[in-house]
C-alpha atoms as one frame of an Amber mdcrd trajectory, in Angstrom:
protein
   0.445 -18.686 -15.537  -0.372 -21.482 -17.919   3.363 -22.300 -18.292   6.732
 -20.713 -18.946   7.347 -22.818 -22.050   6.368 -20.336 -24.701   6.989 -16.611
 -24.459   5.247 -15.993 -27.763   2.185 -17.951 -26.755   1.960 -16.108 -23.440
   2.392 -12.741 -25.134  -0.384 -13.507 -27.591  -2.719 -14.560 -24.806  -1.967
 -11.452 -22.789  -2.461  -9.251 -25.813  -5.862 -10.755 -26.499  -6.832 -10.337
 -22.851  -5.789  -6.703 -22.902  -8.088  -5.963 -25.806 -10.976  -7.514 -23.902
 -10.337  -6.166 -20.421  -7.737  -3.367 -20.283  -8.870  -2.307 -16.810  -7.668
  -5.622 -15.385  -4.039  -5.006 -16.315  -3.236  -3.188 -13.099  -1.441  -6.381
 -12.065   0.597  -9.142 -13.641  -2.223 -11.014 -15.299  -0.212 -14.157 -15.845
  -0.688 -15.394 -12.313  -3.655 -17.223 -10.829  -2.881 -18.163  -7.252  -4.196
 -20.373  -4.496  -3.708 -20.076  -0.736  -2.233 -23.400   0.384  -4.367 -23.376
   3.530  -7.151 -24.639   1.258  -5.219 -27.892   0.718  -3.602 -27.889   4.159
  -4.252 -31.555   4.950  -2.615 -32.698   1.716   0.297 -30.294   2.269   0.830
 -31.742   5.733   0.999 -35.296   4.354   3.064 -34.768   1.190   3.870 -31.157
   0.284   5.853 -31.947  -2.846   3.150 -34.143  -4.366   0.515 -31.600  -3.371
   2.347 -28.717  -5.039   2.605 -30.805  -8.195  -1.131 -31.460  -8.046  -1.875
 -27.743  -7.510   0.189 -26.939 -10.580  -1.673 -29.652 -12.472  -4.946 -27.842
 -11.828  -3.458 -24.828 -13.579  -2.404 -22.585 -10.717   1.003 -21.016 -11.141
   1.174 -19.017  -7.911   0.707 -20.071  -4.300   0.576 -18.373  -0.931   2.139
 -20.140   2.024   0.620 -20.662   5.459   2.871 -22.686   7.786   6.260 -21.043
   8.419   5.343 -19.722  11.877   6.344 -22.079  14.650   8.577 -24.311  12.537
  10.808 -21.763  10.789  10.575 -24.007   7.778   8.370 -23.994   4.706   6.214
 -27.112   4.947   9.104 -28.926   6.593  11.657 -27.708   4.064  14.522 -25.275
   4.346  14.202 -22.223   2.075  16.512 -23.525  -0.667  14.740 -26.884  -0.951
  11.312 -25.283  -0.926  12.303 -22.717  -3.539  13.559 -25.500  -5.797  10.362
 -27.498  -5.275   8.325 -24.504  -6.404  10.555 -24.061  -9.459  10.300 -27.744
 -10.345   6.520 -27.321 -10.530   6.480 -24.026 -12.429   5.183 -22.203  -9.352
   6.039 -18.958  -7.642   5.233 -18.059  -4.048   5.113 -14.268  -3.883   3.410
 -14.182  -0.484   3.105 -16.126   2.763   1.261 -15.814   6.060   2.761 -15.167
   9.492   1.444 -14.506  12.989   1.785 -11.452  15.191   2.934 -13.627  18.074
   1.738 -11.479  20.954  -0.601 -14.232  22.105   1.963 -16.979  21.509   5.201
 -15.456  22.868   7.208 -18.694  22.823   6.599 -19.319  19.134   9.453 -18.367
  16.844   9.184 -16.769  13.436   6.453 -14.318  14.398   6.365 -10.557  14.090
   7.465 -10.150  17.713   9.809 -13.160  17.996  12.736 -13.742  15.625  11.131
 -11.715  12.862  14.496 -10.999  11.267  15.048 -14.740  10.755  11.588 -15.024
   9.203  12.353 -12.135   6.860  15.726 -13.589   5.884  14.119 -16.935   5.069
  11.332 -15.228   3.136  13.894 -13.376   1.058  15.734 -16.646   0.377  12.535
 -18.178  -1.026  11.828 -15.071  -3.088   8.781 -13.689  -1.285   7.604 -10.214
  -2.209   5.010 -10.023   0.567   4.823 -11.186   4.172   1.321 -11.081   5.641
   0.112 -10.834   9.223  -2.551 -13.486   8.842  -4.772 -13.283  11.906  -5.067
 -11.796  15.358  -5.848 -14.261  18.127  -8.625 -13.369  20.561  -6.132 -12.102
  23.125  -4.375  -9.983  20.492  -7.400  -7.844  19.668  -8.654  -5.882  22.645
  -9.503  -2.203  22.541  -8.869   0.458  19.922  -5.797   1.518  21.862  -4.527
  -2.054  21.639  -5.049  -1.991  17.872  -3.056   1.239  17.785  -0.214  -0.555
  19.576  -0.507  -3.364  17.038  -0.226  -0.808  14.244   3.066   0.365  15.753
   4.335  -3.231  15.799   3.329  -3.644  12.169   5.171  -0.456  11.227   8.327
  -1.751  12.899   8.010  -5.147  11.218   7.376  -3.385   7.914  10.635  -1.463
   8.259  12.550  -4.729   8.634  10.721  -6.171   5.625  11.469  -3.111   3.518
  15.212  -3.462   4.106  14.944  -6.932   2.565  12.879  -5.708  -0.395   9.681
  -7.230   0.988   6.302  -5.578   1.593   4.420  -6.285   4.827   0.631  -6.668
   4.630  -2.231  -7.298   7.032  -4.992  -9.812   6.255  -8.503  -9.045   7.499
 -11.335 -11.173   8.798 -14.656  -9.757   9.990 -13.821  -9.040  13.630 -11.938
  -5.880  12.604 -15.329  -4.402  11.688 -16.925  -4.629  15.115 -17.259  -0.993
  16.071 -15.773   0.428  19.233 -16.662   4.020  20.118 -18.045   4.428  16.621
 -14.797   3.350  14.964 -13.675   0.169  13.245 -10.439  -1.486  14.388  -9.646
  -2.008  10.698  -9.624   1.755  10.182  -7.408   2.104  13.235  -4.901  -0.213
  11.595  -5.115   1.536   8.220  -4.869   5.029   9.660  -2.047   4.294  12.077
   0.261   2.350   9.793   2.614   3.919   7.288   1.124   3.264   3.811   4.623
   2.595   2.525   5.436   0.050   5.218   2.109  -1.721   5.747  -0.415  -2.571
   3.060  -3.431  -4.858   3.143  -4.371  -8.262   1.857  -8.126  -7.993   1.389
 -10.066 -11.159   2.098 -13.110 -10.363   0.007 -15.313 -12.996   1.639 -14.736
 -11.595   5.128 -15.304  -8.041   3.887 -18.743  -9.109   2.673 -19.355 -11.132
   5.826 -18.788  -7.909   7.780 -21.278  -6.123   5.479 -18.598  -3.844   4.074
 -18.019  -2.661   0.502 -14.575  -3.540  -0.912 -14.821  -0.906  -3.636 -15.572
   1.792  -1.063 -12.396   0.772   0.759 -10.410   0.962  -2.490 -11.751   4.470
  -3.032 -10.901   5.564   0.489  -7.483   3.889   0.635  -6.233   3.638  -2.969
  -3.223   1.437  -3.686  -3.295  -0.091  -0.189  -4.580  -3.513  -1.317  -1.916
  -5.295  -3.429  -3.109  -8.756  -2.374  -6.605 -10.255  -2.429  -8.153 -13.493
  -1.251 -10.727 -14.436  -3.855 -13.173 -16.459  -1.819 -16.908 -16.724  -2.475
 -19.918 -16.781  -0.142 -22.726 -19.235  -0.762 -26.378 -18.277  -1.230 -27.642
 -19.863   1.981 -28.537 -17.998   5.203 -25.391 -19.446   6.784 -23.211 -17.558
   4.262 -20.644 -20.341   4.090 -17.559 -20.574   1.902 -18.059 -21.831  -1.626
 -16.285 -22.120  -4.951 -15.668 -18.860  -6.803 -18.557 -18.140  -9.148 -20.922
 -20.311  -7.145 -21.887 -17.615  -4.667 -23.096 -14.066  -4.250 -19.947 -11.938
  -4.398 -19.772  -9.805  -7.588 -16.162 -10.535  -8.449 -16.402  -9.143 -11.969
 -17.262  -5.695 -10.599 -14.558  -5.920  -7.954 -11.856  -6.936 -10.432 -12.669
  -3.856 -12.505 -11.270  -1.823  -9.603  -7.969  -3.729  -9.501  -5.902  -0.732
 -10.577  -7.417   1.535  -7.942  -6.812  -1.102  -5.274  -3.218  -1.540  -6.374
  -3.724  -5.277  -6.939  -0.551  -7.235  -7.598  -1.454 -10.865  -6.814  -4.614
 -12.682  -5.780  -5.167 -16.116  -4.281  -8.201 -18.348  -4.325  -8.973 -19.650
  -0.862 -11.739 -21.816   0.513 -11.440 -22.435   4.241 -13.937 -25.302   4.230
 -14.770 -27.437   1.197 -17.804 -29.729   0.862 -15.660 -32.594  -0.389 -12.211
 -32.984  -1.883 -10.518 -29.544  -1.752  -8.967 -30.239  -5.144 -12.441 -30.482
  -6.657 -13.261 -27.090  -5.166 -10.096 -25.328  -6.296 -10.476 -26.817  -9.776
 -13.968 -25.312 -10.053 -12.738 -21.974  -8.727  -9.754 -21.958 -11.075 -11.981
 -22.629 -14.067 -14.329 -19.765 -13.198 -11.488 -17.345 -12.508  -9.694 -18.162
 -15.719 -12.841 -17.905 -17.851 -14.415 -14.869 -16.202 -11.993 -12.767 -14.199
  -8.687 -12.800 -16.038
C-alpha cells in the first residue's frame, strides 16, 4: 500500500490496475510485503527504526520471523508491536513459527504453548500463522510426515477458533521422493484443506524442479501466501532480487486467483550487499511489473 492518506487516490490507482490486469485481483492488490528475515540483522539491532525504513522503501505489509523462543515480537509485547506497525503504516498479516518437535524446550511452537502463541498472534492482528521450517530431525520418513500432518491439523483447529489460518512453508527438501512419493504431497493430502493451507516459497519450488502452476492446478485455493524470491542465472542458483533472475513471476501471478493468493512477501535469504538495496530493487520491480 502506498499509504492510507487518500482513499480516492488509492481507489483510482486500483481502478487503473484492474483495467490493465483483472486476473491479478484475486487478492488485495494494495499490499506489497516483505519477509522481515531479509533484514534480520537490522531488526535485531533496532526493530522500530528498521520497520520505519522498510516502510520508507514503500512496503506496507511485513511478515514476522522471530516470535518462537521469545514469545515476543522482536522484543516487544503484542500491544507495543501492533502500535509500532500502525505508526509506520504497516500491517503484519502473517508470521513464522516452528513445529518444535526438534526443540522441545522452546516455547511458542506448535507443540509447546501454541495457545499462547495464537493468543498473541490474534492480539497483533495476524490472519496467518505459518510453520516455517522442519529441522533435520523433524523430517524423517513418509510416516513421520503423516504424523506431522496430524499435528498441523490440530494446530490449525486452535488457530481457526481465533480466526487465524494456519499455513505450511516449503523449502526443497519436501520434494525428495520416498517410495515414489513427495513428502510435500503427504502434507497436502493428509491435512484438512480448511485447517492447513500453504505458503509457497516460489524460489524453493523452482530449486526442487517443480512447477508452481501445476501445484495450483492440482490443489486450487491452497496457497494464500507466497514468498516472491528470485533465483539468479548462475549455475549455483543463488537468491537474487526479484526481476533479476530466471523465475517467470509474471506468468505465475496470472494464476493468483487459482492459487487463492491473499498476501505475498518478498524475501531474499542472502543479499550481495546491504539488504535494503536488495529489497528496494525487488520492490521497484514488483510494483512496476507484477501489481
